[in-house]
C-alpha positions as CSV (number, residue, x, y, z in Angstrom):
1,M,79.6,119.2,12.6
2,S,81.8,122.4,12.2
3,K,80.2,125.9,13.1
4,I,82.6,127.4,10.5
5,K,81.1,127.7,7.1
6,S,83.4,126.5,4.2
7,R,84.5,128.6,1.3
8,T,82.4,126.5,-1.2
9,S,79.4,126.8,0.8
10,S,79.6,130.8,0.8
11,I,80.2,130.7,-2.8
12,V,77.0,128.4,-3.5
13,D,75.1,130.6,-1.1
14,A,76.2,133.8,-3.0
15,M,75.1,132.3,-6.5
16,D,71.8,131.2,-4.9
17,D,71.4,134.9,-3.4
18,K,72.0,136.2,-7.2
19,A,69.2,133.7,-8.5
20,L,66.8,134.6,-5.5
21,L,67.3,138.4,-6.2
22,H,66.7,137.6,-10.0
23,E,63.5,136.0,-9.3
24,V,62.2,138.9,-6.7
25,R,62.6,141.4,-9.6
26,E,60.8,139.2,-11.9
27,I,57.9,138.9,-9.3
28,R,58.0,142.8,-8.4
29,R,57.9,143.6,-12.1
30,Q,54.3,142.4,-12.0
31,L,53.5,143.0,-8.3
32,P,55.7,146.1,-7.1
33,R,54.6,146.4,-3.6
34,V,54.5,142.7,-2.5
35,G,56.4,142.0,0.7
36,V,59.0,139.7,2.1
37,R,56.6,137.1,3.6
38,K,54.7,136.9,0.4
39,L,57.6,136.8,-1.7
40,K,58.8,133.8,0.3
41,V,55.6,131.9,-0.4
42,M,56.0,132.8,-4.2
43,L,59.6,131.7,-4.4
44,Y,59.0,128.6,-2.5
45,Q,56.3,127.7,-5.2
46,R,59.1,128.5,-7.9
47,G,61.5,126.0,-6.3
48,H,63.5,128.3,-3.9
49,D,63.7,127.9,-0.2
50,A,65.0,130.5,1.7
51,G,64.3,131.7,5.3
52,R,62.5,134.8,6.3
53,D,65.3,136.2,8.1
54,R,67.6,135.5,5.2
55,M,65.3,137.0,2.6
56,F,65.0,140.1,4.8
57,G,68.7,140.5,5.1
58,M,69.2,139.9,1.5
59,L,66.5,142.4,0.2
60,K,67.8,145.0,2.6
61,D,71.5,144.6,1.4
62,A,70.0,145.1,-2.2
63,G,68.1,148.1,-1.1
64,M,64.9,146.2,-2.4
65,L,62.7,146.4,1.1
66,I,59.4,148.0,0.7
67,S,58.6,150.5,3.3
68,R,55.1,150.1,4.8
69,K,52.5,152.6,3.9
70,R,51.3,154.6,7.0
71,L,47.7,154.9,7.4
72,G,47.0,158.5,9.1
73,K,43.8,160.0,10.1
74,M,41.7,161.5,7.5
């Protein structure tokens, strides 16, 4: 098994990333503050299987990560 990804593999990954981002946008229209871990579960139920780290990286690159709400003292 080669450690170097083939060109076709990276093209398929890029197409899969576009499909995942499209699904994330669809989910976030209804649930705008849902995070990566819950998104991963929802995407798995829709037939997409991406790892947590891949999801974090993909959403970070797309500028779609949700910042955590800070709970301060009242």
